[in-house]
C-alpha positions in Angstrom: 195.1 -21.7 81.8 198.8 -21.1 79.9 196.9 -22.1 76.6 195.7 -18.1 76.8 199.2 -16.8 75.9 199.6 -19.1 72.7 195.9 -18.1 71.8 197.0 -15.7 68.6 199.3 -19.1 67.5 198.7 -20.0 64.0 200.1 -23.4 64.9 199.1 -24.1 68.1 194.6 -22.7 67.2 195.1 -25.3 64.0 196.5 -27.9 66.5 193.1 -27.0 68.1 191.1 -26.9 65.7 191.9 -30.7 64.5 191.6 -31.8 67.7 188.8 -30.0 68.6 186.9 -31.6 65.3 187.5 -34.6 66.0 189.9 -35.0 62.3 190.7 -39.1 62.4 193.9 -39.5 62.3 194.6 -40.3 58.8 193.6 -37.3 57.7 194.9 -35.0 60.6 199.1 -35.1 58.7 197.6 -33.1 55.4 195.3 -31.1 57.5 197.7 -30.0 59.8 200.3 -29.5 56.3 197.3 -27.7 54.3 196.0 -25.8 56.9 199.8 -25.0 58.0 200.6 -24.1 54.3 197.7 -21.4 53.9 199.0 -20.0 56.6 203.0 -19.5 55.7 202.0 -18.7 52.3 199.9 -15.4 53.9 202.1 -14.4 55.7 204.9 -14.1 53.6 202.3 -12.0 51.6 202.0 -10.3 54.6 205.7 -9.7 55.5 207.9 -10.1 52.8 210.5 -8.9 54.8 210.7 -12.2 56.1 210.9 -14.7 53.0 214.6 -14.5 53.0 213.6 -16.9 56.2 212.1 -19.2 54.3 213.6 -19.6 51.2 216.9 -20.1 54.1 
């Protein structure tokens, strides 16, 4: 299974969670953005050295 290669990828995990939960399409966008926003913020806090990439 190629999916095993991306198990630790935050975005891939979020996508799988959204699909597995059967979230309606109308809520998928907002849910993804919310989850992705939290992921980005947490990564910025954990890895401040990469903040320059996000601010670009």
